[in-house]
matplotlib code that plots the C-alpha trace (Angstrom):
import matplotlib.pyplot as plt

x = [0.0, 2.8, 4.7, 1.6, 1.3, 4.8, 4.6, 1.3, 3.7, 6.2, 4.3, 2.1, 6.0, 7.0, 3.8, 4.6, 7.8, 6.8, 4.0, 6.5, 9.0, 6.3, 5.3, 7.4, 6.1, 2.8, 2.9, 4.6, 2.2, -0.6, 1.5, 1.5, -2.0, -2.7, -0.7, -2.7, -6.2, -5.3, -4.2, -7.0, -9.5, -7.8, -8.1, -11.8, -12.0, -10.6, -12.8, -15.4, -14.5, -13.9, -16.9, -19.5, -18.2, -15.5, -17.5, -17.2, -15.5, -17.9, -16.7, -17.9, -19.1, -16.5, -13.4, -10.9, -9.0, -5.3, -2.5, -0.2, 2.4, -0.1, -0.9, 2.8, 2.8, -0.2, 1.2, 4.2, 1.8, 0.2, 3.6, 3.9, 3.0, 3.2, 5.4, 8.0, 10.5, 13.9, 18.1, 20.2, 22.7, 24.0, 24.1, 25.2, 24.6, 20.6, 19.9, 19.3, 18.6, 17.2, 16.6, 12.8, 12.9, 9.4, 10.1, 13.4, 13.9, 16.2, 14.8, 16.3, 14.7, 15.3, 15.4, 13.8, 13.6, 10.1, 10.9, 10.9, 13.4, 11.6, 15.2, 17.2, 17.9, 19.1, 20.3, 23.9, 22.1, 22.4, 24.4, 24.5, 22.7, 20.2, 16.6, 14.0, 10.7, 10.6, 7.5, 7.9, 5.7, 4.9, 8.3, 9.9, 10.9, 11.6, 8.9, 9.8, 12.3, 10.5, 11.7, 11.1, 8.5, 10.5, 14.1, 16.3, 19.5, 21.6, 25.2, 28.3, 31.2, 32.5, 30.9, 32.5, 31.7, 31.3, 31.6, 30.9, 27.4, 27.1, 26.3, 27.5, 27.2, 28.0, 30.7, 31.3, 33.2, 29.7, 28.4, 24.8, 23.8, 26.1, 25.2, 22.8, 23.3, 22.2, 23.0, 24.1, 23.3, 27.0, 25.7, 24.6, 25.9, 27.9, 31.1, 31.4, 33.8, 33.9, 32.2, 34.2, 33.8, 35.6, 35.2, 33.7, 38.2, 38.2, 36.1, 38.2, 36.3, 37.7, 35.5, 32.1, 29.8, 26.4, 24.1, 21.1, 18.7, 15.1, 12.8, 10.4, 8.5, 10.5, 13.8, 16.1, 19.1, 21.6, 21.6, 24.8, 27.5, 29.2, 32.3, 31.8, 35.2, 38.3, 40.9, 44.7, 47.1, 48.1, 51.2, 52.2, 55.9, 58.5, 55.9, 57.4, 59.5, 56.0, 54.7, 51.5, 50.3, 46.5, 45.5, 41.8, 40.3, 37.2, 36.6, 36.4, 40.5, 41.7, 44.2, 47.2, 47.5, 51.8, 51.4, 52.1, 49.6, 46.1, 43.5, 41.2, 38.4, 39.6, 38.9, 39.5, 39.6, 41.3, 43.4, 44.7, 47.6, 47.5, 50.9, 50.8, 54.6, 53.8, 51.0, 47.9, 48.4, 45.6, 46.6, 43.9, 44.8, 43.6, 43.4, 44.0, 43.2, 45.8, 48.4, 50.4, 50.1, 52.9, 52.3, 55.1, 54.7, 58.4, 56.5, 55.0, 55.6, 56.7, 55.9, 57.7, 57.7, 59.6, 62.2, 62.0, 65.1, 64.3, 67.8, 68.9, 72.0, 72.9, 76.2, 75.6, 76.3, 73.5, 73.4, 71.0, 71.4, 75.1, 74.8, 75.3, 72.5, 73.2, 71.3, 70.8, 68.7, 65.5, 65.6, 62.7, 63.1, 61.1, 58.3, 60.1, 62.7, 65.9, 68.6, 70.1, 72.7, 73.4, 77.5, 78.9, 81.8, 82.4, 78.7, 78.0, 76.4, 72.9, 71.4, 67.7, 64.9, 63.1, 60.1, 59.1, 55.0, 53.5, 54.2, 55.8, 57.8, 59.8, 62.5, 63.4, 67.2, 68.5, 72.2, 74.1, 77.7, 80.6, 81.6, 85.4, 85.3, 87.2, 86.6, 86.9, 87.1, 86.3, 86.6, 86.5, 86.9, 84.3, 82.8, 78.6, 79.8, 78.0, 79.8, 79.4, 81.2, 81.3, 78.3, 76.3, 75.6, 76.3, 76.7, 78.4, 81.5, 83.4, 82.1, 83.4, 82.2, 82.5, 82.6, 83.8, 87.6, 89.0, 89.2, 86.8, 85.9, 84.7, 83.4, 82.6, 80.2, 78.6, 76.6, 78.9, 81.8, 84.0, 83.0, 86.2, 86.6, 89.3, 90.0, 91.0, 91.9, 91.2, 93.3, 92.7, 89.9, 90.0, 91.9, 91.3, 91.9, 91.0, 90.0, 90.4, 89.0, 90.2, 87.2, 87.5, 84.6, 82.6, 83.8, 81.8, 82.6, 81.1, 83.7, 86.3, 89.8, 93.7]
y = [0.0, 2.4, 1.5, 2.5, 5.6, 6.3, 5.7, 8.0, 10.7, 10.3, 10.7, 13.6, 15.1, 13.7, 15.9, 19.0, 18.8, 17.7, 21.0, 23.0, 22.2, 22.3, 25.9, 27.3, 24.6, 25.4, 29.3, 28.9, 26.8, 29.4, 32.0, 30.0, 29.3, 33.1, 34.0, 31.4, 32.7, 36.1, 35.4, 33.7, 36.1, 38.7, 35.9, 36.0, 39.4, 40.2, 37.5, 39.0, 42.6, 41.1, 39.1, 42.2, 45.4, 46.5, 46.6, 43.9, 44.3, 43.4, 40.5, 39.1, 35.7, 33.1, 36.0, 34.6, 36.3, 36.1, 36.9, 39.5, 36.6, 35.2, 39.4, 39.4, 36.1, 37.7, 40.9, 38.9, 36.5, 39.7, 40.9, 37.9, 38.6, 42.6, 44.8, 45.6, 48.2, 48.0, 47.7, 44.6, 43.1, 40.4, 38.2, 34.8, 32.8, 33.0, 33.5, 37.8, 39.6, 42.4, 45.3, 45.6, 49.8, 49.9, 47.3, 47.7, 44.0, 41.5, 38.8, 36.6, 35.1, 32.3, 33.5, 31.1, 30.2, 32.1, 35.1, 38.5, 41.2, 43.5, 45.3, 42.9, 39.1, 38.2, 38.6, 39.4, 42.6, 43.9, 45.0, 45.4, 48.7, 49.0, 49.8, 47.6, 46.8, 43.2, 40.9, 37.2, 34.1, 32.0, 29.5, 33.4, 32.8, 35.8, 36.3, 40.0, 43.0, 45.8, 49.4, 51.3, 54.4, 56.0, 55.8, 58.3, 58.9, 61.9, 62.4, 65.0, 65.9, 67.6, 65.1, 64.8, 62.7, 63.5, 60.7, 62.0, 63.0, 60.1, 62.4, 63.1, 66.2, 67.9, 70.9, 74.4, 72.4, 70.5, 70.5, 70.5, 69.7, 72.2, 71.6, 69.0, 66.5, 63.4, 61.1, 57.6, 54.3, 53.1, 49.5, 49.4, 52.0, 50.7, 52.1, 50.6, 51.7, 49.3, 46.9, 46.5, 47.5, 50.0, 52.3, 55.7, 57.2, 56.2, 59.2, 62.3, 65.7, 65.3, 61.9, 62.0, 59.2, 58.4, 58.3, 56.0, 56.4, 56.1, 58.2, 57.4, 60.6, 61.0, 60.3, 60.8, 57.8, 57.4, 53.5, 53.1, 55.4, 54.4, 56.0, 55.8, 58.0, 57.9, 60.5, 61.2, 63.7, 66.3, 68.2, 71.5, 71.4, 74.0, 77.2, 78.4, 81.0, 81.9, 85.9, 85.4, 82.4, 81.2, 77.6, 76.8, 73.2, 72.3, 76.5, 76.6, 78.6, 76.3, 77.3, 75.3, 76.3, 76.6, 73.1, 72.4, 68.5, 69.0, 66.4, 65.6, 63.1, 60.3, 61.0, 63.1, 67.2, 70.5, 72.8, 76.4, 77.9, 81.9, 84.5, 87.9, 86.6, 84.3, 82.9, 81.5, 77.7, 75.0, 70.9, 68.0, 65.5, 62.1, 61.6, 58.3, 57.1, 56.5, 58.1, 61.1, 62.9, 65.5, 69.1, 70.5, 74.4, 74.7, 74.1, 77.7, 79.8, 83.4, 86.5, 88.8, 92.2, 95.0, 97.8, 100.4, 103.2, 106.9, 108.6, 112.5, 111.8, 108.8, 106.5, 105.3, 101.6, 99.9, 97.4, 95.3, 92.9, 93.2, 91.9, 94.6, 94.7, 96.4, 99.1, 98.0, 95.5, 94.8, 94.4, 91.2, 90.1, 88.3, 89.2, 90.8, 93.2, 94.4, 96.5, 99.0, 100.7, 103.7, 105.1, 107.3, 109.6, 112.5, 111.8, 110.5, 106.8, 106.3, 103.6, 102.4, 99.4, 98.6, 96.6, 94.3, 93.8, 94.7, 93.8, 97.1, 98.8, 102.7, 103.4, 107.0, 108.3, 111.0, 111.6, 114.5, 115.9, 114.5, 117.7, 116.8, 117.1, 116.5, 116.3, 118.5, 116.8, 119.7, 118.9, 121.0, 121.3, 120.9, 119.2, 120.2, 123.3, 123.9, 124.3, 126.6, 125.9, 129.0, 130.7, 127.4, 125.2, 121.8, 120.2, 119.5, 118.6, 116.4, 116.4, 114.5, 117.0, 115.9, 119.4, 120.8, 121.3, 125.3, 127.7, 127.4, 129.1, 127.4, 128.4, 126.9, 128.2, 127.5, 128.7, 130.4, 130.3, 132.7, 132.0, 130.9, 131.0, 129.3, 129.0, 125.3, 124.1, 121.8, 121.0, 118.0, 115.3, 113.3, 115.9, 115.4, 118.6, 119.0, 122.4, 121.7, 124.6, 125.0, 127.1, 130.0, 130.5, 133.9, 136.5, 138.2, 141.5, 141.6, 138.9, 140.6, 139.2, 139.1]
z = [0.1, 0.8, -2.8, -4.2, -2.9, -3.6, -7.1, -7.7, -5.9, -8.2, -11.6, -10.4, -10.0, -13.2, -15.1, -13.3, -14.6, -17.9, -18.3, -17.2, -20.4, -22.6, -21.8, -25.1, -28.1, -26.4, -26.9, -30.2, -32.1, -30.8, -32.3, -35.3, -35.7, -34.6, -37.8, -40.3, -39.0, -39.8, -43.5, -43.9, -42.5, -44.8, -47.6, -46.6, -46.6, -50.1, -51.6, -50.6, -51.0, -54.5, -55.0, -53.2, -52.4, -56.1, -58.7, -61.7, -65.2, -68.3, -69.6, -72.9, -72.6, -73.7, -72.5, -70.3, -67.8, -67.5, -65.0, -65.1, -66.9, -68.9, -70.3, -71.2, -72.8, -74.5, -75.4, -77.1, -79.1, -80.2, -81.6, -84.0, -87.5, -86.6, -87.9, -85.5, -85.4, -84.6, -85.0, -86.2, -83.1, -84.6, -88.6, -87.9, -91.1, -91.5, -88.1, -87.3, -83.3, -83.5, -80.8, -81.0, -80.3, -78.7, -76.3, -75.2, -75.7, -78.0, -80.3, -82.3, -85.9, -88.6, -91.9, -94.6, -97.9, -98.0, -95.9, -98.1, -98.4, -100.6, -102.7, -101.1, -101.9, -98.1, -95.4, -96.7, -98.0, -93.9, -91.3, -88.0, -87.0, -89.5, -88.8, -90.6, -89.9, -88.9, -89.1, -87.8, -87.1, -83.8, -84.4, -84.6, -88.5, -90.4, -92.8, -93.6, -94.0, -94.2, -94.8, -91.3, -92.0, -88.3, -89.9, -91.1, -92.9, -93.2, -95.0, -94.8, -93.2, -90.4, -87.5, -84.1, -81.6, -77.4, -75.5, -72.2, -73.4, -76.0, -78.6, -82.3, -83.9, -87.5, -86.5, -89.0, -91.8, -92.5, -95.7, -95.4, -91.9, -90.0, -86.4, -86.6, -83.0, -82.5, -79.5, -79.7, -78.1, -76.3, -76.7, -80.0, -82.1, -84.8, -86.9, -90.4, -92.8, -96.5, -94.7, -91.2, -88.2, -86.3, -84.2, -82.9, -82.2, -85.9, -87.2, -88.2, -89.0, -92.6, -93.3, -95.1, -93.2, -93.5, -90.3, -89.8, -86.5, -85.5, -83.8, -82.2, -81.4, -77.8, -78.4, -81.9, -81.8, -84.0, -84.3, -87.5, -88.6, -91.7, -92.8, -96.6, -97.7, -95.2, -95.4, -96.3, -96.0, -98.5, -97.5, -99.5, -99.6, -101.0, -100.1, -97.3, -99.4, -101.0, -100.2, -98.4, -100.1, -99.9, -100.1, -101.5, -101.7, -104.0, -103.4, -99.9, -98.4, -95.8, -92.9, -92.6, -88.9, -88.9, -90.2, -94.1, -94.0, -94.5, -93.7, -97.3, -97.8, -99.6, -103.7, -106.0, -105.2, -106.9, -104.8, -105.9, -104.4, -104.9, -104.0, -105.4, -106.2, -108.5, -111.3, -110.0, -109.1, -109.7, -109.4, -109.2, -106.4, -105.8, -102.1, -100.7, -97.2, -94.8, -97.4, -97.7, -101.4, -101.6, -103.8, -104.3, -105.0, -106.2, -109.6, -109.2, -112.0, -110.7, -111.8, -113.6, -114.9, -117.0, -114.7, -116.7, -115.0, -115.6, -115.1, -115.2, -116.9, -119.8, -119.5, -116.4, -114.7, -113.4, -110.7, -109.7, -106.5, -107.4, -111.0, -113.8, -116.0, -119.8, -120.5, -124.0, -123.1, -121.7, -117.6, -117.0, -113.2, -110.9, -108.5, -105.3, -104.0, -105.9, -104.3, -107.4, -107.8, -110.3, -110.4, -113.3, -113.1, -111.9, -110.1, -106.6, -106.2, -106.4, -104.2, -103.9, -103.5, -106.5, -105.8, -109.2, -108.1, -112.0, -115.4, -116.0, -113.3, -113.8, -111.6, -111.3, -110.9, -110.1, -109.7, -108.3, -110.0, -107.7, -105.2, -104.1, -99.9, -97.0, -93.2, -90.5, -86.8, -84.2, -80.5, -77.4, -74.1, -72.5, -75.4, -76.1, -77.4, -80.8, -84.1, -86.6, -89.9, -92.5, -90.1, -90.2, -87.2, -88.4, -85.0, -81.3, -80.3, -80.9, -84.2, -87.6, -90.6, -94.3, -96.1, -99.6, -100.1, -99.6, -96.0, -93.6, -90.5, -87.4, -84.2, -80.7, -78.9, -75.6, -72.7, -69.9, -72.3, -74.1, -77.7, -80.1, -83.6, -85.4, -89.5, -91.3, -95.0, -96.6, -100.1, -102.2, -102.0, -98.8, -96.6, -93.4, -91.0, -87.1, -84.7, -80.8, -78.7, -75.3, -73.8, -71.2, -68.7, -68.4, -65.8, -64.2, -63.6, -59.8, -59.0, -57.3, -59.7, -57.9]

ax = plt.figure().add_subplot(projection="3d")
ax.plot(x, y, z, "-o")
ax.set_aspect("equal")
plt.show()
């Protein structure tokens, strides 16, 4: 009996201990139950609201309702057989990948023998970057490629690329579309030259390019840049001696800006070079891409003019740039500047500068008779005295003066000094003589002298 009571007590204590350890689990189960109950209540409330409170959309009998994913699938399904504007992203055999310009997503299509290419024969006639209109069937087979109505094309020179703004613009040397600018796509826009793909960095402002793009009504973007004509270098040699040369390319004046080379679009061009001293020079040149075409301006014909000398004497000698010229023959000189010297016995040499800049040029020579002269050297203490020869002031001391032969009176004058006069003579041409004045200061009458 006693043992049975002990067992009952032990069982009751065990139940109490187990009850205490199961309490947290009970709490968690209660929480989960509440969450499930809340979700279920929200679901019932939402269904009730949709079914009884919100207005029901009108549904045509037999019309199905789609989930969002189903709507997207249906939208893609609706594109089958429709005209889709796109830019070609890749062509691999009979497979073409294009970017839908309205949905901005890539689509992969396969061309078949039934694919229609209006105006062309196959995918080989298309390039990456072309903007066209695609039509395909439910199996993603390409059925048609059409001309895109919203696509555009511009061709000109002077294209400038602004990579930071992702912008291309025709600059000041453009022929027709000056200042016209377009955005480009860094991941789609392509550059092509002679059927080979290149980069935006390869474009020079002298290149003739064709831009192809698409205008969706809100954005006007270029997707293809074709370099129709690249560029070469036109180099002028032997022109540094020309006087004020001017260079004209295809009727437009160009500036070399301190260089002898100018970038020019490939192809045939006409250049003209003019200079006041030369005959106008015209030449047709062929510019090849990546090559230097040289034009030697030493071939320019320098203009010539006739020099007529009109002199007040006869039987003189004429020297032009130290070369003697005959007076019995016409003097024909190239355009430019010349040093002229005329000599004759009994006359002073005549020197002048002659400018030849027209067909006929005249130089007037007025020769003076030669008068034998000598030289007088005049000095004084103090210096700076005014020197008068035969009554005319000729300078201040120290002085070296050329004058005619004979006797001359020389006077030296200086403020606060006594005037002094001397006489000198020059007997033959080339004689030299001197006169020295030791000037005395003027003594005031109010100063006592011992």
